[in-house]
C-alpha positions as CSV (number, residue, x, y, z in Angstrom):
1,M,-18.8,68.8,43.7
2,G,-17.1,70.9,41.0
3,T,-16.6,69.8,37.4
4,L,-13.2,68.2,36.7
5,F,-11.2,69.2,33.4
6,F,-8.7,66.8,31.9
7,F,-6.0,68.2,29.5
8,H,-4.8,65.7,27.0
9,S,-2.3,68.1,25.4
10,P,0.9,68.7,27.3
11,I,0.7,71.9,29.2
12,P,4.0,73.9,29.6
13,H,5.2,74.6,33.1
14,F,3.9,77.9,34.6
15,S,3.1,79.2,38.1
16,L,-0.5,78.6,39.3
17,P,-2.3,81.7,40.6
18,S,-2.9,81.9,44.3
19,M,-6.3,80.5,45.4
20,P,-8.6,82.7,47.5
21,K,-8.5,82.0,51.3
22,P,-11.4,80.1,52.9
23,I,-14.2,82.3,54.2
24,A,-15.0,81.9,58.0
25,L,-18.6,80.9,58.6
26,P,-20.6,81.6,61.8
27,P,-21.4,78.6,64.0
28,L,-24.6,76.7,63.3
29,S,-27.2,75.9,65.9
30,C,-27.9,72.3,66.7
31,L,-31.4,70.8,66.7
32,R,-32.8,68.5,69.3
33,N,-34.4,65.2,68.4
34,N,-37.8,66.7,68.7
35,G,-36.9,69.4,66.3
36,D,-36.6,72.2,68.8
37,V,-33.7,74.3,68.7
38,N,-31.3,74.4,71.5
39,S,-32.2,78.0,72.1
40,L,-34.9,80.6,71.9
41,H,-37.2,81.1,69.0
42,E,-35.0,84.0,68.0
43,Q,-32.0,81.7,67.8
44,K,-33.9,79.5,65.3
45,S,-34.6,82.4,63.1
46,E,-31.0,83.5,63.3
47,G,-29.9,80.0,62.5
48,N,-31.9,79.9,59.3
49,K,-30.4,83.1,58.2
50,N,-26.9,81.6,58.8
51,V,-27.7,78.5,56.7
52,D,-28.9,80.6,53.8
53,M,-25.7,82.7,54.0
54,S,-23.5,79.6,54.1
55,Q,-25.1,78.2,51.0
56,S,-24.7,81.5,49.2
57,M,-21.0,81.6,50.2
58,C,-20.4,78.1,48.9
59,D,-21.9,79.0,45.5
60,D,-19.7,82.0,45.3
61,D,-16.7,79.9,46.1
62,Q,-17.6,77.4,43.4
63,N,-17.9,80.2,40.8
64,V,-14.5,81.6,41.8
65,K,-12.9,78.1,41.4
66,Q,-14.5,77.7,37.9
67,D,-13.4,81.1,36.8
68,N,-9.8,80.3,37.9
69,I,-9.8,77.0,36.0
70,W,-11.1,78.7,32.9
71,Q,-8.4,81.3,33.2
72,L,-5.8,78.6,33.5
73,F,-7.2,76.8,30.5
74,K,-7.0,80.0,28.4
75,E,-3.4,80.6,29.6
76,A,-2.6,77.0,28.7
77,Q,-4.0,77.5,25.2
78,Q,-2.1,80.7,24.7
79,N,1.1,79.0,25.8
80,I,0.5,76.1,23.4
81,L,-0.1,78.5,20.5
82,Y,3.1,80.4,21.4
83,L,5.1,77.2,21.6
84,N,3.7,76.1,18.2
85,K,4.7,79.4,16.7
86,Q,8.2,79.0,18.2
87,R,8.4,75.5,16.9
88,L,7.4,76.6,13.3
89,G,10.0,79.4,13.5
90,A,12.7,76.9,14.6
91,I,11.7,74.5,11.7
92,E,11.9,77.4,9.2
93,K,15.3,78.4,10.6
94,L,16.5,74.8,10.4
95,D,15.3,74.5,6.8
96,K,17.2,77.8,5.9
97,T,20.3,76.5,7.6
98,N,20.0,73.2,5.7
99,R,19.6,75.1,2.4
100,E,22.7,77.2,3.2
101,K,24.6,74.1,4.1
102,Q,23.5,72.4,0.8
103,S,24.5,75.5,-1.1
104,L,27.9,75.6,0.6
105,L,28.4,71.8,-0.1
106,S,27.5,72.4,-3.8
107,K,30.0,75.2,-4.0
108,I,32.7,73.0,-2.5
109,K,31.8,70.2,-4.9
110,K,32.0,72.7,-7.8
111,L,35.4,73.8,-6.8
112,E,36.6,70.2,-6.4
113,A,35.1,69.3,-9.8
114,E,36.7,72.3,-11.5
115,K,40.0,71.4,-9.9
116,Q,39.8,67.8,-11.1
117,A,38.4,68.7,-14.6
118,G,41.1,71.3,-15.1
119,A,44.2,69.4,-13.9
120,G,47.0,71.6,-15.0
121,K,44.9,74.7,-14.9
122,D,47.1,76.3,-12.2
123,N,50.1,75.4,-14.3
124,L,48.6,77.2,-17.3
125,S,47.9,80.3,-15.2
126,T,51.4,80.2,-13.9
127,C,52.9,79.8,-17.3
128,S,50.8,82.6,-18.7
129,E,52.0,84.9,-15.9
130,L,55.5,83.9,-16.6
131,L,55.2,84.7,-20.3
132,L,53.8,88.2,-19.4
133,R,56.9,88.7,-17.2
134,I,59.1,87.8,-20.1
135,D,57.2,90.5,-22.2
136,A,58.0,93.0,-19.5
137,M,61.7,92.1,-19.6
138,V,61.8,92.8,-23.3
139,L,60.0,96.1,-23.0
140,S,62.5,97.2,-20.3
141,S,65.4,96.1,-22.5
142,M,66.6,93.5,-19.9
143,I,66.7,90.9,-22.6
144,S,66.7,90.9,-26.4
145,A,63.8,89.8,-28.6
146,G,65.8,86.8,-29.6
147,E,66.3,85.6,-26.1
148,A,62.7,86.3,-25.2
149,S,61.7,84.0,-28.1
150,E,63.9,81.2,-26.7
151,L,62.5,81.7,-23.2
152,R,58.9,81.5,-24.5
153,S,59.8,78.2,-26.2
154,L,61.3,77.0,-22.9
155,V,58.0,77.8,-21.1
156,M,55.9,76.0,-23.7
157,N,58.1,72.9,-23.6
158,H,58.4,72.6,-19.8
159,K,55.1,73.9,-18.5
160,V,54.8,71.6,-15.5
161,S,58.4,71.8,-14.2
162,L,58.6,75.5,-14.8
163,A,55.3,76.1,-13.1
164,D,56.5,74.3,-10.0
165,V,59.7,76.4,-9.9
166,F,57.9,79.7,-10.7
167,N,55.3,79.2,-7.9
168,I,58.3,79.4,-5.5
169,I,60.2,82.2,-7.1
170,S,57.4,84.3,-8.5
171,H,57.9,87.0,-5.8
172,K,61.4,87.6,-7.0
173,K,62.4,90.5,-9.1
174,D,62.9,90.2,-12.8
175,P,66.8,89.8,-12.7
176,E,66.6,86.9,-10.3
177,L,63.7,85.4,-12.2
178,L,65.7,85.7,-15.4
179,G,68.6,83.9,-13.8
180,E,66.4,81.0,-12.8
181,L,65.0,80.7,-16.4
182,R,68.4,80.7,-17.9
183,R,69.2,77.5,-15.9
184,F,66.8,75.6,-18.0
185,S,67.9,74.3,-21.3
186,D,65.6,74.3,-24.4
187,G,66.4,71.0,-25.9
188,H,63.1,70.1,-27.4
189,K,61.0,71.3,-30.3
190,K,57.7,72.7,-29.2
191,N,54.7,70.6,-30.1
192,G,51.8,73.1,-29.8
193,F,50.9,76.3,-31.6
194,H,51.4,79.8,-30.2
195,I,48.3,81.8,-30.9
196,V,47.6,85.5,-30.2
197,H,44.0,86.7,-30.4
198,I,43.7,90.4,-31.3
199,C,40.0,91.0,-30.5
200,T,37.4,93.3,-29.0
201,E,35.6,90.9,-26.7
202,M,36.3,88.1,-24.3
203,T,34.2,86.6,-21.5
204,P,34.0,87.4,-18.6
205,L,35.8,90.8,-19.3
206,V,33.1,91.6,-21.9
207,P,30.2,89.4,-20.7
208,R,28.0,89.3,-23.8
209,G,28.5,88.7,-27.5
210,S,29.3,85.9,-29.8
211,V,32.9,86.9,-30.1
212,A,33.3,87.1,-26.4
213,S,32.2,83.5,-25.6
214,Y,33.9,82.1,-28.6
215,V,37.3,83.7,-27.8
216,T,37.3,82.3,-24.3
217,G,35.8,78.9,-25.2
218,I,38.2,78.1,-28.1
219,S,41.2,79.5,-26.2
220,R,40.5,77.3,-23.2
221,A,40.0,74.3,-25.4
222,L,43.3,75.0,-27.2
223,Q,45.2,75.4,-23.9
224,R,43.8,72.1,-22.5
225,K,45.3,70.4,-25.6
226,G,48.8,71.9,-25.0
227,H,48.7,75.0,-27.2
228,L,49.8,78.4,-25.9
229,V,47.1,81.1,-26.3
230,E,47.2,84.9,-25.5
231,V,44.6,87.6,-25.9
232,I,45.1,91.3,-26.6
233,L,42.1,93.6,-25.8
234,P,41.4,97.3,-25.5
235,K,41.2,98.4,-21.9
236,Y,37.5,99.5,-21.9
237,A,36.3,101.5,-18.9
238,S,33.4,99.0,-18.7
239,L,35.5,95.9,-18.4
240,N,34.6,93.3,-15.7
241,L,38.0,92.6,-14.1
242,D,36.8,90.5,-11.2
243,E,38.1,87.2,-12.8
244,V,41.5,88.6,-13.8
245,Q,44.3,87.2,-11.7
246,G,47.4,89.3,-11.0
247,L,46.2,92.3,-13.0
248,H,48.9,95.0,-13.0
249,E,50.3,97.7,-15.1
250,V,53.6,97.1,-16.9
251,N,56.0,99.9,-15.8
252,V,57.1,100.7,-19.3
253,E,55.3,102.9,-21.8
254,V,54.7,101.4,-25.2
255,T,54.3,103.8,-28.2
256,S,52.3,103.2,-31.3
257,Y,51.7,105.0,-34.6
258,F,48.5,106.9,-35.3
259,N,47.6,109.9,-37.4
260,G,51.2,110.8,-38.2
261,Q,52.6,110.6,-34.7
262,L,53.7,108.2,-32.0
263,H,51.5,108.0,-29.0
264,G,52.1,106.4,-25.6
265,N,50.0,103.5,-24.2
266,R,49.6,102.0,-20.8
267,I,49.9,98.2,-20.8
268,W,48.1,96.0,-18.3
269,T,48.6,92.3,-18.0
270,G,46.8,89.5,-16.1
271,V,45.5,85.9,-16.4
272,V,42.0,84.8,-17.1
273,F,41.2,81.0,-16.9
274,G,44.9,80.3,-17.5
275,I,45.0,82.6,-20.5
276,G,47.5,85.5,-20.6
277,V,45.6,88.7,-21.3
278,T,47.1,92.1,-22.3
279,L,45.0,95.3,-22.1
280,I,46.0,98.3,-24.1
281,E,45.0,101.7,-22.8
282,P,45.7,104.8,-25.0
283,K,47.1,107.9,-23.2
284,Y,46.5,110.6,-25.6
285,Y,43.3,109.1,-27.1
286,S,42.0,108.1,-23.7
287,S,38.4,108.7,-24.8
288,F,38.5,105.9,-27.4
289,F,37.6,103.2,-24.9
290,S,36.0,105.2,-22.1
291,H,32.5,104.8,-23.5
292,E,29.7,102.8,-21.8
293,M,29.2,100.5,-24.8
294,I,31.7,98.6,-26.8
295,Y,30.3,99.4,-30.3
296,G,28.0,101.8,-32.0
297,Y,29.9,105.1,-32.1
298,P,30.7,107.4,-35.1
299,D,34.5,107.0,-34.5
300,D,34.5,103.2,-34.3
301,F,36.9,102.8,-37.2
302,E,39.4,105.3,-35.5
303,R,39.0,103.5,-32.2
304,F,39.6,100.0,-33.4
305,S,42.2,100.8,-36.1
306,Y,44.2,102.6,-33.3
307,F,43.9,99.4,-31.2
308,C,45.0,97.1,-34.0
309,R,48.1,99.2,-34.8
310,A,49.0,99.4,-31.1
311,S,48.6,95.6,-30.8
312,L,51.1,94.9,-33.6
313,D,53.5,97.5,-32.2
314,Y,53.3,95.9,-28.8
315,I,53.9,92.4,-30.3
316,V,57.0,93.5,-32.2
317,K,58.5,95.4,-29.2
318,C,57.9,92.4,-27.0
319,G,59.7,90.2,-29.5
320,K,56.8,87.8,-29.7
321,Q,56.8,85.4,-32.7
322,P,53.5,83.7,-32.6
323,D,52.6,81.0,-35.1
324,V,49.2,82.6,-35.7
325,L,47.6,86.0,-35.3
326,H,43.9,85.3,-34.9
327,L,41.6,88.2,-35.9
328,H,37.8,88.7,-35.4
329,N,35.2,90.5,-37.5
330,W,35.8,93.9,-39.2
331,E,36.9,95.5,-35.9
332,T,40.3,93.8,-36.0
333,A,40.4,92.8,-39.7
334,I,42.6,95.8,-40.5
335,V,45.5,93.8,-38.8
336,G,45.6,91.8,-42.0
337,P,46.8,94.5,-44.4
338,L,48.9,96.1,-41.6
339,F,50.7,92.9,-41.0
340,W,51.6,92.1,-44.6
341,D,52.4,95.7,-45.6
342,T,54.3,96.8,-42.5
343,F,55.1,94.2,-39.8
344,V,55.8,90.9,-41.4
345,K,59.5,91.8,-41.9
346,Q,59.9,92.9,-38.3
347,G,60.6,89.4,-36.9
348,L,57.2,87.9,-37.8
349,E,58.2,86.1,-41.0
350,G,56.9,82.8,-39.6
351,T,53.6,84.2,-38.4
352,R,50.4,83.6,-40.3
353,I,46.9,85.2,-40.2
354,L,43.6,83.4,-39.4
355,F,40.5,85.5,-39.6
356,T,37.2,84.5,-38.0
357,C,34.0,86.0,-39.3
358,H,30.9,85.8,-37.0
359,G,28.6,87.3,-39.5
360,F,28.4,89.7,-42.5
361,N,25.8,92.2,-41.3
362,S,28.5,94.7,-40.2
363,Q,31.4,95.1,-42.6
364,G,33.1,98.4,-41.6
365,I,32.5,100.6,-44.7
366,E,34.7,103.7,-44.6
367,Q,36.3,106.5,-46.6
368,P,39.6,105.3,-48.2
369,D,41.7,108.2,-46.7
370,K,41.0,107.0,-43.2
371,L,43.3,104.0,-43.9
372,A,46.2,106.4,-43.6
373,L,45.5,107.0,-39.9
374,C,47.1,103.7,-38.9
375,G,49.9,103.9,-41.5
376,L,48.3,102.2,-44.5
377,D,48.4,103.5,-48.1
378,P,44.9,104.2,-49.4
379,L,45.9,104.2,-53.0
380,R,47.4,100.7,-52.8
381,L,44.4,99.2,-51.0
382,H,41.5,101.0,-52.7
383,R,41.4,98.4,-55.5
384,P,38.7,95.8,-56.4
385,D,41.0,92.9,-55.5
386,R,41.8,94.4,-52.1
387,L,39.6,96.6,-49.9
388,Q,37.4,98.4,-52.4
389,D,33.8,97.8,-51.5
390,N,31.9,95.7,-54.0
391,T,28.8,97.8,-54.1
392,N,29.9,101.4,-53.4
393,T,33.3,101.5,-55.1
394,Q,34.1,104.9,-53.7
395,L,34.5,103.3,-50.2
396,V,36.6,100.6,-48.6
397,N,35.3,97.5,-46.9
398,I,37.4,96.5,-43.9
399,L,35.8,93.1,-43.5
400,K,36.6,92.4,-47.1
401,G,40.2,93.3,-46.3
402,G,40.2,90.6,-43.5
403,V,39.2,88.0,-46.0
404,V,41.7,89.1,-48.7
405,Y,44.7,89.5,-46.3
406,S,44.3,86.3,-44.2
407,N,45.7,82.8,-44.8
408,R,42.5,81.2,-43.6
409,V,38.9,82.3,-42.9
410,V,36.8,80.5,-40.3
411,I,33.1,81.3,-40.6
412,M,31.3,80.6,-37.4
413,S,27.9,79.0,-38.2
414,S,26.3,76.2,-36.3
415,I,23.4,75.7,-38.8
416,Y,24.1,77.1,-42.2
417,P,26.4,75.4,-44.7
418,K,29.1,77.2,-46.7
419,H,27.2,77.6,-49.9
420,V,24.1,79.1,-48.2
421,I,26.4,81.6,-46.4
422,V,28.2,82.6,-49.5
423,H,25.2,82.9,-51.8
424,N,22.5,84.1,-49.4
425,L,24.0,85.6,-46.3
426,S,27.2,87.4,-47.3
427,H,25.6,90.8,-48.0
428,E,27.3,91.7,-51.3
429,L,30.6,89.9,-50.5
430,E,29.7,86.9,-52.6
431,P,32.2,87.7,-55.4
432,T,35.1,88.1,-52.8
433,L,34.2,84.9,-51.0
434,N,34.0,83.0,-54.3
435,V,37.5,84.2,-55.2
436,H,38.8,83.1,-51.8
437,R,36.6,80.0,-51.4
438,D,39.5,77.7,-50.8
439,K,40.3,79.7,-47.6
440,L,36.8,79.3,-46.2
441,V,36.0,76.7,-43.5
442,I,32.8,76.5,-41.3
443,A,33.0,75.9,-37.6
444,P,30.2,75.5,-35.0
445,Y,29.9,77.3,-31.7
446,G,30.4,75.2,-28.6
447,L,29.7,75.1,-24.9
448,D,31.8,74.8,-21.7
449,K,31.9,71.1,-20.9
450,S,33.3,71.7,-17.4
451,T,30.0,73.4,-16.6
452,W,27.6,71.4,-18.7
453,D,28.3,67.7,-18.5
454,P,25.6,65.4,-17.1
455,S,28.1,62.6,-16.3
456,T,29.9,64.9,-13.8
457,D,27.4,67.6,-13.0
458,Y,27.5,68.0,-9.2
459,F,24.1,69.8,-9.2
460,L,22.3,66.5,-10.2
461,P,21.1,64.0,-7.7
462,E,22.3,61.2,-10.1
463,N,24.6,61.5,-13.1
464,F,24.1,59.9,-16.5
465,N,25.5,59.8,-20.0
466,A,24.6,58.5,-23.5
467,E,25.6,54.9,-22.6
468,N,23.6,54.9,-19.3
469,M,20.5,57.0,-19.2
470,N,19.1,55.7,-15.9
471,G,20.1,58.8,-14.0
472,K,17.9,61.0,-16.2
473,A,14.7,59.3,-15.0
474,F,15.9,59.9,-11.4
475,C,16.6,63.6,-12.2
476,K,13.1,63.9,-13.7
477,A,11.5,62.5,-10.5
478,A,13.6,64.8,-8.3
479,L,12.6,67.8,-10.4
480,L,8.9,67.0,-10.3
481,Q,9.0,66.5,-6.6
482,K,11.0,69.7,-6.0
483,L,8.5,71.8,-8.0
484,G,5.4,70.1,-6.6
485,L,4.3,68.7,-10.0
486,S,2.5,65.4,-10.5
487,E,5.1,62.6,-10.4
488,H,3.6,60.2,-13.0
489,S,6.4,58.6,-15.0
490,S,4.4,58.8,-18.2
491,T,4.2,62.6,-18.0
492,I,6.1,64.5,-20.7
493,L,8.1,67.4,-19.1
494,V,8.8,70.5,-21.2
495,G,11.4,73.0,-20.0
496,C,11.0,76.5,-21.5
497,I,14.4,78.2,-20.9
498,F,14.8,81.8,-22.0
499,S,18.1,83.6,-22.1
500,E,19.2,87.0,-20.9
501,G,18.0,89.9,-23.0
502,R,15.3,87.9,-24.8
503,D,11.6,88.4,-24.2
504,L,9.3,85.4,-24.5
505,D,6.7,85.4,-27.3
506,R,3.6,85.2,-25.1
507,K,1.3,84.6,-28.0
508,R,3.3,81.7,-29.4
509,V,3.9,80.1,-26.0
510,K,0.1,80.3,-25.3
511,E,-0.5,78.4,-28.6
512,V,2.0,75.8,-27.7
513,I,0.4,75.3,-24.2
514,L,-3.1,75.1,-25.6
515,N,-2.1,72.6,-28.3
516,A,-0.3,70.4,-25.6
517,K,-3.2,70.4,-23.1
518,Q,-4.7,67.5,-24.9
519,Y,-1.6,65.5,-23.9
520,D,-0.2,64.7,-20.4
521,V,2.4,67.5,-20.5
522,Q,3.9,69.7,-17.9
523,F,5.7,73.0,-18.5
524,I,8.5,74.7,-16.5
525,F,9.5,78.3,-17.3
526,M,12.9,79.6,-16.1
527,G,15.6,82.1,-17.0
528,T,19.4,81.4,-17.4
529,S,21.0,84.3,-15.5
530,E,21.1,86.2,-12.3
531,R,21.1,89.4,-14.4
532,L,18.1,88.2,-16.4
533,I,15.2,90.7,-16.4
534,M,12.3,88.8,-17.8
535,N,9.0,90.1,-19.0
536,Q,5.8,89.2,-17.3
537,A,4.6,86.8,-20.0
538,P,5.3,83.5,-18.2
539,E,3.8,84.6,-14.9
540,S,0.7,86.0,-16.6
541,L,0.4,82.7,-18.4
542,Q,0.4,80.8,-15.2
543,M,-2.3,83.1,-13.8
544,E,-4.4,82.8,-17.0
545,F,-4.3,79.1,-17.2
546,K,-4.4,78.4,-13.5
547,D,-3.0,75.0,-14.3
548,D,-1.1,72.8,-11.8
549,N,1.0,71.5,-14.7
550,L,2.4,74.9,-15.4
551,K,5.2,76.2,-13.2
552,F,7.0,79.5,-13.4
553,V,10.4,79.9,-11.5
554,P,10.7,83.7,-11.0
555,T,14.2,83.8,-9.6
556,Y,17.5,82.4,-10.8
557,D,18.6,79.2,-9.3
558,E,21.7,77.6,-10.8
559,A,21.2,74.2,-9.3
560,L,17.5,74.1,-10.4
561,L,18.5,75.2,-13.9
562,H,20.8,72.2,-14.3
563,L,18.1,70.0,-12.9
564,V,15.5,71.4,-15.4
565,F,17.8,70.5,-18.3
566,A,18.5,67.0,-16.9
567,G,14.9,66.2,-16.0
568,S,13.1,67.6,-19.1
569,D,12.2,65.5,-22.1
570,I,11.9,68.6,-24.4
571,I,13.5,72.0,-24.2
572,L,11.8,74.9,-26.0
573,C,14.3,77.2,-27.6
574,Q,13.8,80.6,-29.2
575,S,15.6,79.4,-32.4
576,F,18.6,77.6,-33.6
577,L,20.2,80.6,-35.3
578,D,21.5,82.8,-32.4
579,P,25.2,82.0,-31.9
580,T,25.1,83.3,-28.4
581,D,22.3,81.0,-27.3
582,E,23.7,77.8,-25.8
583,I,20.3,76.4,-24.9
584,P,20.0,73.9,-27.9
585,L,23.5,72.6,-27.2
586,I,22.9,72.1,-23.5
587,A,19.5,70.4,-24.2
588,L,21.2,67.9,-26.5
589,R,24.0,67.4,-24.0
590,Y,21.5,66.5,-21.3
591,G,19.3,64.2,-23.3
592,A,16.5,66.6,-24.1
593,A,15.1,67.4,-27.5
594,P,15.6,71.0,-28.5
595,I,12.4,72.3,-30.2
596,A,12.2,75.8,-31.7
597,L,9.4,77.9,-30.3
598,A,8.6,78.9,-33.9
599,P,10.0,76.2,-36.2
600,D,9.3,78.1,-39.4
601,A,11.5,81.0,-38.2
602,S,14.4,78.7,-37.4
603,S,14.3,76.4,-40.4
604,N,16.0,76.9,-43.8
605,R,12.7,76.9,-45.7
606,S,13.3,80.5,-46.9
607,I,16.8,79.7,-48.1
608,P,17.7,77.0,-50.7
609,F,18.8,74.0,-48.7
610,D,20.2,70.9,-50.5
611,R,21.0,68.1,-48.0
612,S,22.8,66.0,-50.7
613,F,25.1,69.0,-51.4
614,I,26.1,69.0,-47.8
615,N,26.7,65.3,-47.6
616,Q,28.8,65.2,-50.8
617,D,31.0,68.3,-50.1
618,H,31.1,68.3,-46.3
619,E,30.5,72.0,-46.2
620,A,28.3,72.0,-43.1
621,T,29.1,71.2,-39.5
622,K,28.2,67.9,-37.9
623,Y,26.0,69.9,-35.5
624,S,24.2,71.4,-38.4
625,E,23.6,67.9,-39.9
626,L,22.3,66.7,-36.6
627,I,19.9,69.5,-36.0
628,N,18.6,69.7,-39.6
629,S,18.1,65.9,-39.8
630,S,16.3,65.5,-36.5
631,F,15.0,68.7,-34.8
632,V,14.9,71.8,-37.0
633,N,11.5,71.1,-38.5
634,M,10.0,69.3,-35.5
635,S,7.0,70.9,-33.7
636,I,6.3,70.1,-30.0
637,S,3.2,68.2,-31.0
638,L,5.2,66.0,-33.4
639,A,7.8,65.4,-30.7
640,I,5.2,64.5,-28.1
641,D,3.5,62.1,-30.6
642,E,6.9,60.4,-31.4
643,I,7.7,60.0,-27.7
644,R,4.3,58.4,-27.1
645,T,4.1,56.1,-30.1
646,N,7.7,55.0,-30.5
647,P,9.6,55.5,-27.3
648,A,12.4,53.1,-28.2
649,M,13.2,54.9,-31.4
650,W,13.0,58.3,-29.6
651,K,15.4,57.1,-27.0
652,R,17.9,56.0,-29.7
653,K,17.6,59.4,-31.3
654,I,18.3,61.2,-28.1
655,M,21.2,58.9,-27.1
656,Q,22.8,59.4,-30.6
657,A,22.5,63.1,-30.2
658,M,24.1,63.0,-26.7
659,A,27.1,61.1,-28.1
660,H,28.2,64.2,-30.1
661,D,30.8,66.3,-28.5
662,L,29.2,69.7,-28.7
663,S,31.8,71.4,-26.5
664,W,34.5,73.8,-27.7
665,D,36.8,70.8,-27.4
666,G,34.9,68.9,-30.0
667,E,34.3,69.8,-33.7
668,C,35.1,73.5,-33.2
669,Y,38.6,72.6,-31.8
670,D,39.3,70.2,-34.6
671,V,38.4,72.7,-37.3
672,H,40.7,75.3,-35.8
673,V,43.7,73.1,-35.3
674,E,43.3,71.8,-38.9
675,A,43.3,75.5,-40.0
676,Y,46.3,76.4,-37.9
677,S,48.2,73.4,-39.3
678,A,47.3,74.2,-42.9
679,I,48.5,77.8,-42.7
680,K,51.7,77.0,-40.8
681,N,52.8,74.7,-43.6
682,M,52.4,77.4,-46.3
């Protein structure tokens, strides 16, 4: 009998191959009882031959059957392997579909969160568009500057009701729109300030730079609190216009003075994050803003002085009467002397000047006669108490002019107090700053709280805040699981987040890792931007250490970035001094300790630093006091030791840090509103 095979694994349905037909055998001779054959001797011999042949045929048949069964077995195995491959492919496709679904759900949640967080955002955008339409009416002589001023007050006082009406009639032409506006009565005094920024950067139009993030951040914070903010920028060829709503060219040419003549400008208007934006594009001097970069050209003074003069000419011709003209760095500091010498008596008597300085490294040192290009008198301004440079007296200092000709100076510095800036970081402007010391105020940079808030962050599996930190432990467990790290609750997790355009100090990071290996510490390396081009330092470190506690995330993942901040106990930072680096702010916001990669480089040890002076005179920001008192001199080893030996005290420290409002709506907003109020009462 042949061997039987049993298949325990399910075999897919397939057609069995046809079996060979039975072979016909010759008849066998029968034997008698006595053993004789029932035939002749020759028949017996023939019969023996037939029996042998029959046995041989049976063996052949058995071999054929076994071969067929083995063939079936092999085919079954191949089918099983094929089905397993198909199953794995289907699982992979399902996982991909689930990831895409989760990404889509996250985007939907993000849009819903932004809508809820920015209640009135649509109204702000609508009102900004409406104000730009009023500007166009003035430029086309449809209304007078006086009526335009009244209509702007009307818009400010009735944002919600006007926005509802304008959403319906926005498609109408200017005469019909004007008729609708005139039906509203302006019976209330405006409560907020009208601020116009004249600047050279703004995110996302100009994506990088301390001025860019600051202008957008403080403008959005001001608008959320009921103030009206507008921004005037040069129309660079390199602008990112993707986020500009309703961008269009005003069908009226606006002329401005430069180098003894009037020159035409094309005016573009649109709305960014609810903020009205005006872009000025020179016609004759079209090459001024067609460069690839924003700064760094031999004719930078000519380019930006042209823009400053054109901005003031545009404001006057539109009949705008803002409460404050807000200037930034030396590039727009020339607006100060232009305003007081030429424009203040052209309907701007109630306007004041606030000048923000983001640093003193670049001051705009130029020949005095260049001032005449934009209509200024070099002889009047080339004096020690005005624009004359303190070091090279043959030249003029444009940044100095911004300080002298402004009503208030806001110095942006998250870490350094006023006296350190004036005495150690002002680059020969100390005499001027001392004379105008009463004008100087210090403000910290902020972050966008609609994006970075652990209590509402839709990327987190569980939200948390300073009062209830339970969600942070849940986020940490989710992060460890997602990255395949050991999920011990006692493990200290260190996130090493590095920003766009910054290479990681491989040597210093290696030292930190080696020093931390004696502890139960895990490291996660990650970048902060889709545009980020990182060096190979983190990846090579992972290969060098071959440590399961070291993870490198090579691609940008927004959801994972939020989870790293939320799940980490410590966040390594490059330093605390870079104003464009939000990593320390986000770390504190998400309950992680910001630790500088090289503490000595970030601390104030090289600069005289008297804490009692700060506490007595309140010349440092609250953020500066927080960082300097708790984190600026702390190494990662010290932080780990404190977490281990006194977890209760560490938790209190973190919770107290989280309670600070580090957004643009916090301390930065308060400083600016106080400054606006002070100069309006002058």
